[in-house]
MARTI-785592 format. One line per 3 residues: number of its first residue (from 1); their letters; for each residue z, x, y of C-alpha. Coordinates in nm, 2 decimals, decimal comma. Layout:
BEGIN
NUM	a	Z/X/Y | ...
END
This chain:
BEGIN
1	mrr	-1,07/-4,20/5,51 | -0,90/-4,37/5,21 | -1,11/-4,18/4,96
4	rlv	-1,03/-3,85/5,13 | -0,65/-3,93/5,12 | -0,66/-4,01/4,75
7	aai	-0,85/-3,69/4,68 | -0,59/-3,49/4,88 | -0,31/-3,65/4,68
10	lvm	-0,48/-3,57/4,36 | -0,53/-3,21/4,46 | -0,17/-3,18/4,55
13	gvv	-0,08/-3,33/4,21 | -0,29/-3,07/4,03 | -0,12/-2,79/4,23
16	vag	0,23/-2,92/4,13 | 0,13/-2,96/3,77 | -0,02/-2,61/3,77
19	tla	0,30/-2,47/3,90 | 0,51/-2,63/3,63 | 0,29/-2,69/3,33
22	acg	-0,07/-2,71/3,21 | 0,01/-3,03/3,02 | -0,06/-3,38/3,13
25	kdd	0,23/-3,58/3,29 | 0,20/-3,86/3,04 | 0,21/-3,66/2,72
28	gpd	0,59/-3,62/2,70 | 0,77/-3,28/2,66 | 0,62/-3,17/2,33
31	ptv	0,30/-3,02/2,47 | 0,50/-2,81/2,71 | 0,72/-2,69/2,42
34	raf	0,41/-2,59/2,23 | 0,27/-2,41/2,53 | 0,60/-2,22/2,58
37	leg	0,61/-2,11/2,21 | 0,25/-2,00/2,22 | 0,32/-1,81/2,54
40	wrn	0,63/-1,65/2,38 | 0,43/-1,53/2,09 | 0,14/-1,40/2,30
43	kdl	0,36/-1,28/2,59 | 0,16/-1,49/2,84 | 0,36/-1,77/3,00
46	gkv	0,10/-1,85/3,27 | 0,04/-2,20/3,13 | 0,41/-2,30/3,14
49	gfl	0,63/-2,41/3,43 | 1,00/-2,31/3,44 | 1,32/-2,41/3,61
52	aat	1,63/-2,22/3,64 | 1,96/-2,37/3,53 | 2,02/-2,45/3,90
55	gdt	1,71/-2,67/3,90 | 1,51/-2,43/4,11 | 1,16/-2,34/4,01
58	mpa	1,12/-2,00/3,84 | 0,80/-1,80/3,84 | 0,65/-1,76/3,49
61	adv	0,63/-1,38/3,56 | 1,00/-1,36/3,61 | 1,07/-1,55/3,28
64	laq	0,82/-1,33/3,10 | 1,00/-1,02/3,23 | 1,33/-1,15/3,11
67	lka	1,19/-1,25/2,77 | 1,05/-0,90/2,72 | 1,37/-0,73/2,83
70	lsg	1,58/-0,96/2,60 | 1,35/-0,89/2,31 | 1,43/-0,52/2,32
73	tll	1,32/-0,34/2,01 | 1,19/-0,67/1,86 | 0,93/-0,72/2,13
76	dkp	0,63/-0,63/1,92 | 0,76/-0,76/1,59 | 0,57/-1,06/1,43
79	ikl	0,73/-1,39/1,52 | 0,68/-1,74/1,40 | 0,80/-2,03/1,62
82	taa	0,81/-2,39/1,49 | 0,93/-2,68/1,71 | 1,05/-3,02/1,60
85	kat	0,98/-3,33/1,81 | 1,18/-3,33/2,13 | 1,45/-3,58/2,21
88	vte	1,41/-3,73/2,55 | 1,69/-3,88/2,77 | 1,54/-4,00/3,10
91	kda	1,42/-3,68/3,27 | 1,58/-3,44/3,03 | 1,47/-3,33/2,68
94	tap	1,57/-3,10/2,41 | 1,35/-2,95/2,13 | 1,49/-2,78/1,82
97	vkv	1,30/-2,46/1,75 | 1,30/-2,26/1,43 | 1,26/-1,88/1,49
100	ewt	1,13/-1,66/1,21 | 1,12/-1,30/1,33 | 1,00/-1,03/1,09
103	vae	1,23/-0,75/1,20 | 1,14/-0,51/0,93 | 0,91/-0,49/0,62
106	giv	1,02/-0,77/0,40 | 1,31/-0,88/0,62 | 1,28/-1,20/0,83
109	wty	1,55/-1,31/1,07 | 1,56/-1,69/1,07 | 1,77/-1,89/1,32
112	dtt	1,76/-2,21/1,52 | 1,75/-2,24/1,89 | 1,70/-2,52/2,15
115	vrl	1,45/-2,54/2,43 | 1,57/-2,76/2,71 | 1,33/-2,93/2,94
118	hkk	1,35/-3,13/3,27 | 1,09/-3,36/3,42 | 1,03/-3,28/3,78
121	adt	0,75/-3,44/3,99 | 0,65/-3,63/3,67 | 0,58/-3,29/3,49
124	wav	0,79/-3,13/3,22 | 0,92/-2,78/3,27 | 1,13/-2,55/3,05
127	vwt	1,48/-2,49/3,17 | 1,51/-2,12/3,11 | 1,82/-1,91/3,04
130	pat	1,87/-1,62/2,80 | 2,02/-1,87/2,56 | 1,68/-2,02/2,52
133	mhe	1,58/-1,72/2,31 | 1,91/-1,72/2,12 | 2,23/-1,91/2,19
136	qlq	2,44/-1,59/2,21 | 2,22/-1,40/2,46 | 2,33/-1,34/2,82
139	agd	2,16/-1,19/3,12 | 2,13/-0,81/3,08 | 2,13/-0,82/2,70
142	klg	1,87/-0,65/2,48 | 1,81/-0,72/2,12 | 1,84/-0,40/1,91
145	trr	1,80/-0,31/1,55 | 2,01/-0,10/1,32 | 1,89/0,02/0,98
148	lva	2,15/0,02/0,71 | 2,04/0,30/0,48 | 2,07/0,25/0,10
151	qra	2,20/0,53/-0,12 | 1,93/0,69/-0,32 | 2,01/0,68/-0,69
154	svl	2,03/0,97/-0,93 | 1,80/1,07/-1,21 | 2,01/1,08/-1,52
157	dgg	1,98/1,28/-1,84 | 1,99/1,14/-2,19 | 2,37/1,14/-2,19
160	gda	2,40/0,95/-1,86 | 2,50/1,25/-1,65 | 2,32/1,30/-1,31
163	ivk	2,04/1,56/-1,31 | 1,93/1,48/-0,95 | 2,22/1,41/-0,72
166	prp	2,34/1,50/-0,36 | 2,38/1,88/-0,34 | 2,47/2,09/-0,03
169	vvd	2,19/2,26/0,15 | 2,16/2,47/0,47 | 1,87/2,42/0,71
172	vgv	1,77/2,75/0,87 | 1,60/2,74/1,21 | 1,54/2,94/1,52
175	epr	1,63/2,86/1,89 | 1,36/3,03/2,10 | 1,57/3,10/2,41
178	rvk	1,81/3,32/2,19 | 1,53/3,53/2,04 | 1,50/3,88/2,17
181	dae	1,23/4,02/1,95 | 1,03/3,76/1,76 | 0,84/4,01/1,55
184	dlt	1,15/4,19/1,43 | 1,32/3,85/1,37 | 1,03/3,74/1,15
187	krl	1,03/4,06/0,95 | 1,40/4,05/0,88 | 1,40/3,68/0,79
190	dea	1,11/3,73/0,56 | 1,27/4,02/0,38 | 1,60/3,84/0,33
193	lks	1,43/3,52/0,20 | 1,20/3,71/-0,04 | 1,51/3,89/-0,18
196	vdv	1,61/3,55/-0,32 | 1,25/3,46/-0,43 | 1,18/3,23/-0,13
199	dag	0,85/3,27/0,05 | 0,88/3,06/0,36 | 0,53/3,16/0,50
202	ltd	0,66/3,31/0,83 | 0,34/3,48/0,95 | 0,30/3,23/1,23
205	lpa	0,67/3,22/1,33 | 0,62/3,44/1,65 | 0,35/3,20/1,77
208	rik	0,56/2,90/1,69 | 0,86/3,04/1,88 | 0,64/3,11/2,18
211	aak	0,49/2,76/2,18 | 0,82/2,58/2,15 | 1,06/2,47/2,42
214	pda	1,35/2,71/2,49 | 1,61/2,49/2,34 | 1,40/2,35/2,05
217	wvd	1,48/2,38/1,68 | 1,20/2,58/1,51 | 1,22/2,51/1,14
220	ivt	1,22/2,80/0,90 | 1,34/2,68/0,56 | 1,60/2,47/0,38
223	lrr	1,81/2,66/0,12 | 2,04/2,54/-0,14 | 2,40/2,64/-0,04
226	evy	2,43/2,89/-0,33 | 2,10/3,06/-0,23 | 2,20/3,07/0,14
229	nri	2,53/3,22/0,05 | 2,35/3,52/-0,11 | 2,18/3,61/0,22
232	rge	2,42/3,47/0,47 | 2,54/3,81/0,59 | 2,18/3,92/0,64
235	ird	2,06/3,62/0,85 | 2,36/3,46/1,01 | 2,39/3,69/1,31
238	ldg	2,02/3,75/1,37 | 1,93/3,68/1,74 | 1,80/3,33/1,75
241	tvf	1,89/3,19/1,41 | 2,06/2,85/1,40 | 2,19/2,66/1,10
244	rer	2,29/2,31/1,00 | 2,44/2,17/0,68 | 2,37/1,85/0,50
247	slm	2,31/1,73/0,14 | 1,98/1,65/-0,04 | 1,90/1,49/-0,37
250	lap	1,84/1,79/-0,59 | 1,82/1,90/-0,95 | 2,06/2,17/-1,07
253	trs	1,81/2,45/-1,00 | 1,48/2,47/-0,81 | 1,28/2,51/-1,14
256	far	1,47/2,25/-1,35 | 1,19/2,02/-1,48 | 1,04/2,05/-1,13
259	all	0,69/1,93/-1,21 | 0,82/1,63/-1,41 | 1,09/1,52/-1,17
262	gqv	0,92/1,59/-0,84 | 1,14/1,62/-0,54 | 1,29/1,43/-0,25
265	gdv	1,19/1,52/0,10 | 1,13/1,39/0,45 | 0,88/1,11/0,48
268	qkd	0,53/1,23/0,59 | 0,29/1,07/0,84 | 0,05/0,95/0,57
271	dmd	0,34/0,77/0,40 | 0,43/0,59/0,73 | 0,07/0,51/0,80
274	ahp	0,02/0,36/0,45 | 0,33/0,14/0,48 | 0,39/0,04/0,84
277	gry	0,74/-0,06/0,91 | 0,88/0,07/0,58 | 0,99/0,41/0,69
280	eig	1,13/0,59/0,99 | 1,12/0,95/1,08 | 1,38/1,14/0,88
283	dqv	1,37/0,90/0,58 | 1,39/1,06/0,24 | 1,12/0,97/-0,01
286	gqg	1,00/1,09/-0,35 | 0,73/1,35/-0,35 | 0,55/1,40/-0,68
289	glq	0,66/1,34/-1,03 | 0,91/1,07/-1,13 | 1,07/1,08/-0,78
292	eiy	0,74/0,95/-0,64 | 0,64/0,72/-0,93 | 0,98/0,54/-0,92
295	deq	1,06/0,59/-0,55 | 1,11/0,22/-0,49 | 1,36/0,19/-0,77
298	lrg	1,55/0,51/-0,67 | 1,54/0,45/-0,30 | 1,67/0,10/-0,32
301	rng	1,63/-0,13/-0,03 | 1,76/-0,05/0,32 | 1,96/-0,32/0,49
304	fav	1,91/-0,43/0,85 | 2,11/-0,56/1,14 | 2,00/-0,72/1,46
307	vin	2,25/-0,65/1,74 | 2,30/-0,71/2,11 | 2,28/-0,40/2,32
310	grv	2,36/-0,34/2,68 | 2,64/-0,58/2,72 | 2,93/-0,48/2,95
313	dgd	3,25/-0,64/3,06 | 3,36/-0,73/3,41 | 3,44/-0,37/3,51
316	gtq	3,12/-0,23/3,37 | 3,26/-0,10/3,04 | 3,03/-0,11/2,74
319	vet	3,16/-0,37/2,50 | 3,13/-0,35/2,12 | 2,78/-0,44/2,01
322	pel	2,77/-0,79/1,87 | 2,58/-0,84/1,55 | 2,36/-1,14/1,52
325	frv	2,20/-1,09/1,18 | 2,26/-0,86/0,88 | 2,10/-0,79/0,55
328	apv	2,32/-0,56/0,34 | 2,15/-0,25/0,18 | 2,09/-0,25/-0,19
331	dgt	2,15/0,10/-0,34 | 1,89/0,24/-0,57 | 1,90/0,20/-0,95
334	plr	1,93/0,53/-1,15 | 1,64/0,64/-1,36 | 1,77/0,71/-1,71
337	tti	1,56/0,98/-1,87 | 1,59/1,13/-2,22 | 1,61/1,49/-2,09
340	vqk	1,89/1,70/-2,23 | 2,00/1,95/-1,97 | 2,09/2,22/-2,22
343	iqn	1,75/2,20/-2,38 | 1,57/2,18/-2,05 | 1,75/2,49/-1,93
346	aad	1,65/2,67/-2,25 | 1,28/2,57/-2,18 | 1,29/2,66/-1,81
349	nal	1,46/3,00/-1,88 | 1,20/3,07/-2,15 | 0,92/3,04/-1,90
352	agq	1,11/3,19/-1,60 | 1,01/3,55/-1,66 | 0,64/3,47/-1,71
355	kky	0,46/3,50/-1,37 | 0,11/3,59/-1,48 | 0,01/3,27/-1,66
358	nts	0,04/2,90/-1,60 | 0,26/2,78/-1,89 | 0,40/2,45/-2,03
361	lva	0,66/2,37/-2,29 | 0,75/2,03/-2,43 | 1,04/1,96/-2,67
364	iri	1,08/1,63/-2,86 | 1,38/1,52/-3,06 | 1,23/1,44/-3,40
367	sdg	1,49/1,18/-3,51 | 1,42/0,94/-3,23 | 1,12/1,07/-3,04
370	avv	1,31/1,15/-2,72 | 1,14/1,39/-2,49 | 1,43/1,63/-2,43
373	ava	1,26/1,91/-2,22 | 0,95/1,93/-2,00 | 0,89/2,27/-1,85
376	ngp	0,61/2,42/-1,65 | 0,57/2,76/-1,50 | 0,58/2,97/-1,30
379	ngg	0,89/2,86/-1,12 | 0,89/2,50/-1,25 | 0,53/2,44/-1,17
382	ten	0,37/2,21/-0,92 | 0,17/2,00/-1,17 | 0,31/1,85/-1,49
385	yaf	0,04/2,01/-1,71 | 0,29/1,97/-2,00 | 0,18/1,60/-1,99
388	taq	-0,15/1,59/-1,81 | -0,35/1,90/-1,92 | -0,68/1,81/-2,09
391	vpp	-0,77/2,13/-2,28 | -0,90/2,22/-2,62 | -0,62/2,27/-2,88
394	gst	-0,79/2,55/-3,07 | -0,63/2,63/-3,41 | -0,33/2,40/-3,36
397	fkv	-0,58/2,12/-3,43 | -0,61/2,27/-3,79 | -0,29/2,06/-3,86
400	vta	-0,51/1,75/-3,81 | -0,80/1,89/-4,01 | -0,57/1,99/-4,29
403	lag	-0,41/1,65/-4,30 | -0,75/1,48/-4,32 | -0,86/1,71/-4,60
406	lda	-0,53/1,66/-4,79 | -0,54/1,28/-4,74 | -0,91/1,27/-4,86
409	glv	-0,83/1,47/-5,17 | -1,07/1,74/-5,07 | -0,81/2,02/-5,09
412	tad	-0,46/2,10/-5,19 | -0,24/2,38/-5,05 | -0,35/2,59/-5,35
415	siv	-0,72/2,51/-5,35 | -0,95/2,81/-5,31 | -1,14/2,78/-4,99
418	dcp	-1,37/3,06/-4,88 | -1,31/3,24/-4,55 | -1,62/3,44/-4,47
421	ktl	-1,65/3,65/-4,15 | -1,92/3,41/-4,01 | -2,06/3,08/-4,10
424	ave	-2,39/2,93/-3,99 | -2,42/2,56/-3,93 | -2,76/2,42/-3,84
427	grv	-2,85/2,74/-3,66 | -2,52/2,79/-3,48 | -2,31/3,08/-3,60
430	fnn	-1,93/3,04/-3,61 | -1,69/3,33/-3,65 | -1,32/3,41/-3,68
433	ann	-1,10/3,58/-3,43 | -1,17/3,95/-3,42 | -1,44/3,89/-3,68
436	sfl	-1,17/3,89/-3,95 | -1,22/3,74/-4,30 | -1,01/3,66/-4,60
439	gkv	-1,27/3,58/-4,87 | -1,19/3,32/-5,13 | -0,82/3,26/-5,10
442	pfr	-0,58/2,96/-5,13 | -0,61/2,71/-4,85 | -0,25/2,77/-4,76
445	kdf	-0,34/3,13/-4,67 | -0,65/3,01/-4,47 | -0,40/2,80/-4,28
448	ars	-0,14/3,07/-4,23 | -0,39/3,32/-4,11 | -0,58/3,06/-3,91
451	cnt	-0,93/3,11/-4,06 | -1,19/2,92/-3,87 | -1,47/2,94/-4,12
454	afi	-1,25/2,81/-4,40 | -1,17/2,51/-4,19 | -1,53/2,45/-4,12
457	nvg	-1,59/2,45/-4,49 | -1,33/2,17/-4,52 | -1,43/1,99/-4,20
460	lkl	-1,80/1,96/-4,30 | -1,69/1,76/-4,61 | -1,51/1,50/-4,39
463	qpe	-1,65/1,20/-4,23 | -1,60/1,18/-3,85 | -1,38/0,87/-3,89
466	qla	-1,15/1,06/-4,14 | -1,09/1,33/-3,88 | -1,03/1,08/-3,61
469	gaa	-0,80/0,88/-3,84 | -0,59/1,19/-3,92 | -0,56/1,26/-3,54
472	aal	-0,45/0,91/-3,48 | -0,19/0,93/-3,76 | -0,03/1,21/-3,56
475	gvg	-0,06/1,03/-3,23 | -0,35/1,22/-3,09 | -0,58/0,99/-2,89
478	vdw	-0,35/0,69/-2,93 | -0,28/0,49/-2,62 | 0,08/0,58/-2,52
481	klg	0,30/0,41/-2,26 | 0,52/0,70/-2,16 | 0,62/0,59/-1,81
484	apa	0,46/0,89/-1,65 | 0,10/1,01/-1,64 | 0,02/1,17/-1,98
487	ftg	-0,30/1,26/-2,17 | -0,27/1,19/-2,54 | -0,59/1,35/-2,65
490	slg	-0,95/1,26/-2,72 | -1,21/1,35/-2,99 | -1,58/1,34/-2,95
493	pni	-1,80/1,13/-3,18 | -1,86/1,45/-3,40 | -2,18/1,30/-3,54
496	tkv	-2,37/1,62/-3,59 | -2,25/1,89/-3,84 | -2,22/2,14/-3,55
499	dla	-1,99/1,90/-3,36 | -1,78/1,84/-3,68 | -1,76/2,21/-3,75
502	aas	-1,64/2,29/-3,40 | -1,39/2,00/-3,41 | -1,24/2,12/-3,74
505	fgq	-1,07/2,41/-3,56 | -1,00/2,24/-3,23 | -1,31/2,32/-3,03
508	gdt	-1,61/2,12/-2,92 | -1,52/1,80/-2,74 | -1,17/1,79/-2,87
511	lvs	-0,91/1,78/-2,59 | -0,53/1,75/-2,60 | -0,21/1,81/-2,39
514	pva	0,10/1,99/-2,48 | 0,30/1,67/-2,51 | 0,04/1,53/-2,76
517	mag	0,07/1,84/-2,98 | 0,45/1,83/-2,96 | 0,43/1,47/-3,07
520	aaa	0,21/1,57/-3,36 | 0,45/1,84/-3,47 | 0,73/1,58/-3,46
523	ava	0,52/1,34/-3,67 | 0,48/1,61/-3,94 | 0,85/1,68/-3,94
526	rgs	0,95/1,31/-3,95 | 0,68/1,20/-4,19 | 0,54/0,94/-3,95
529	wqq	0,43/0,92/-3,58 | 0,63/0,73/-3,33 | 0,55/0,74/-2,96
532	pkl	0,76/0,99/-2,77 | 0,99/0,83/-2,51 | 1,09/0,96/-2,17
535	fte	1,36/0,69/-2,08 | 1,67/0,57/-2,25 | 1,62/0,24/-2,06
538	ppa	1,30/0,10/-1,92 | 1,26/0,17/-1,55 | 1,37/-0,12/-1,34
541	gaa	1,06/-0,14/-1,12 | 0,71/-0,16/-1,25 | 0,53/0,15/-1,12
544	gat	0,20/0,08/-1,29 | 0,10/0,00/-1,64 | 0,26/0,31/-1,79
547	asa	0,60/0,21/-1,66 | 0,60/-0,16/-1,76 | 0,40/-0,18/-2,09
550	apa	0,55/-0,16/-2,43 | 0,54/0,17/-2,62 | 0,25/0,22/-2,87
553	tpq	0,31/0,08/-3,22 | 0,43/0,35/-3,46 | 0,17/0,47/-3,71
556	apl	0,20/0,42/-4,08 | 0,40/0,68/-4,27 | 0,20/0,99/-4,36
559	kes	0,11/1,03/-4,73 | 0,40/1,20/-4,89 | 0,20/1,46/-5,08
562	sva	-0,01/1,55/-4,78 | 0,28/1,59/-4,54 | 0,48/1,80/-4,79
565	alr	0,19/2,04/-4,83 | 0,14/2,05/-4,46 | 0,50/2,15/-4,40
568	tmm	0,47/2,42/-4,67 | 0,17/2,56/-4,49 | 0,34/2,55/-4,15
571	rev	0,63/2,74/-4,28 | 0,39/3,01/-4,42 | 0,25/3,05/-4,07
574	vtd	0,59/3,19/-3,98 | 0,67/3,38/-4,30 | 0,33/3,53/-4,37
577	gta	0,09/3,43/-4,10 | 0,01/3,44/-3,73 | 0,36/3,35/-3,61
580	tql	0,58/3,60/-3,80 | 0,76/3,68/-3,47 | 0,95/3,35/-3,53
583	vdv	1,08/3,44/-3,88 | 1,41/3,59/-3,75 | 1,49/3,32/-3,50
586	pgd	1,85/3,21/-3,55 | 1,92/2,88/-3,71 | 1,72/2,66/-3,95
589	pvy	1,37/2,77/-4,07 | 1,09/2,74/-3,81 | 0,76/2,56/-3,90
592	aks	0,46/2,63/-3,67 | 0,09/2,65/-3,61 | -0,05/2,89/-3,35
595	gta	-0,38/2,86/-3,18 | -0,64/3,02/-2,96 | -0,88/2,80/-2,78
598	eys	-1,19/2,92/-2,61 | -1,27/2,71/-2,31 | -1,54/2,90/-2,13
601	eet	-1,84/3,04/-2,32 | -1,94/3,23/-2,00 | -1,61/3,42/-1,94
604	ked	-1,49/3,41/-2,30 | -1,14/3,33/-2,17 | -0,90/3,17/-2,41
607	hrw	-0,59/2,95/-2,40 | -0,30/3,02/-2,63 | -0,09/2,77/-2,81
610	img	0,19/2,73/-3,06 | 0,34/2,40/-3,19 | 0,60/2,35/-3,45
613	yqd	0,96/2,24/-3,52 | 1,30/2,37/-3,60 | 1,59/2,14/-3,72
616	dia	1,56/1,82/-3,51 | 1,35/1,97/-3,23 | 0,97/1,97/-3,22
619	fcv	0,80/2,19/-2,96 | 0,47/2,29/-2,81 | 0,40/2,59/-2,59
622	fve	0,07/2,62/-2,40 | -0,04/2,93/-2,20 | -0,34/2,88/-1,98
625	kgg	-0,60/3,17/-1,99 | -0,35/3,36/-2,21 | -0,63/3,54/-2,40
628	sag	-0,56/3,72/-2,73 | -0,25/3,88/-2,58 | -0,11/3,55/-2,44
631	pai	0,26/3,51/-2,48 | 0,28/3,16/-2,63 | 0,46/3,28/-2,95
634	pla	0,71/3,50/-2,76 | 0,78/3,21/-2,52 | 0,85/2,98/-2,81
637	kkf	1,07/3,24/-2,97 | 1,27/3,28/-2,65 | 1,31/2,90/-2,62
640	len	1,44/2,87/-2,97 | 1,67/3,17/-2,92 | 1,80/3,01/-2,60
643	ln	1,88/2,69/-2,80 | 2,06/2,88/-3,07
END
């Protein structure tokens, strides 16, 4: 009987302990504190016993329900809980707890709270009130969060004026319940938008209207205020159209350095998936170009506040939301580019009328290497091929071959170099454009008229390293640190005579970009190469090696006699060569070298080039698949006329 009684007492003891805590009665309050914190983190308080402030036992499920409700929007946020050793006074104890709640990406709310405990029936239990979570919490409260949005910074031009800044826009949408004839509405919207060169892709609009809720906003397009004003009368009163006004970070025009700058738009799902917690729907982020590369710098850092929601006074009136924690937003840092708006407009306008070809134009200020214009077409382009194209330079590369020949003492501007119609090199026959020939003429004339075979005659006398050295002296193939993706050029090994012959007039394995050739033109004009620069101040945030590394070391000055001869020959290209269309451009004399580059032996399609300089501006124009009638020279002329 005695054994049965002891066993019964022990069983009763286990039941009591299980009701209040899973910890032994002789271990003190600390194991109970640890069990509570683990249960808070894991949202499972089954191993912890609780008492109300009145001393009555509380079911763990009720405490868990309160804890979840109090947590509000922070419920699923990562939390770290650290307890110090409890202080015990007879049957009561208190344990300091440090709470570290990651409330947003990179933002941790740290505060101290106190867990009170009471020993009942020789077992420690947590005395639960809302203040256990935070001293200011009361029954019915819910923790909430409030993002404090930072102001996105502007992209500045070389003079410090804003290129990209908040500009007014109008969102155009449709409310389905107000639409009488979806097909007619689509037709009229499409006509109005296309009249201002906006193609909104409305073929699926009737289906979208049908699928949407009656009072939904069906998005059509966002227009700059000035564009919207041009068609306001045509779309404002259409059945179903709705409008809202706001501002967006925009350049002066849609095409203004568009491919270089990128744009700012609503965050996309893949951005949110890649950076959990960083963005919320409706956030504005950089998309493409400098806006994307330097998004972190431009966007700044959002602030954050933790508040108490749901609190009411005695008569049920909502009270002002108390703020428990705040991190102030840090506005973005401007991106200070070297772009000159007048010159950029001249470049954009030069390409604006060309819809048939993909085009690029780069302008560099010779005196300091500043990139002052980067244009791509049509309509500003979607890819910055002005920097990133990897294409054969064609006859513009004759500047490099000429420099190599002049430096090596193989030719002077007046040396007689034969220009036959064709020239065979180890079984491969090379020819001139349109099968032209000049015969035995001064090298300056071969250059001005762009004779391939004459340059092969010079190139075959060069060593591969001499050609590569002349290219590097003009910055071609040198490792630049421009702060944006850019291809600076590459040359093949040119070991065989056939390879060297092809390279001598910019074919074979030789590849460049427009910015590389603009940099080469600037080097000829300056007398030495220095890396083009895109920023007046280094970007604040490292956005990859191109953003943080130092610029390339300037090359040694060009040989004075060589560069003087090269300038003379580039001038003759304009006065008596392939670019005579530029001879009457207003202002100072223009120096240039045109080029045609065959890039497909199968289709015989050609790219068209011209590079050169006038006064303090070096330039390069590239026309993809321009063929023999490509408009590279007319585009360069229009650009220079726009400047002058």
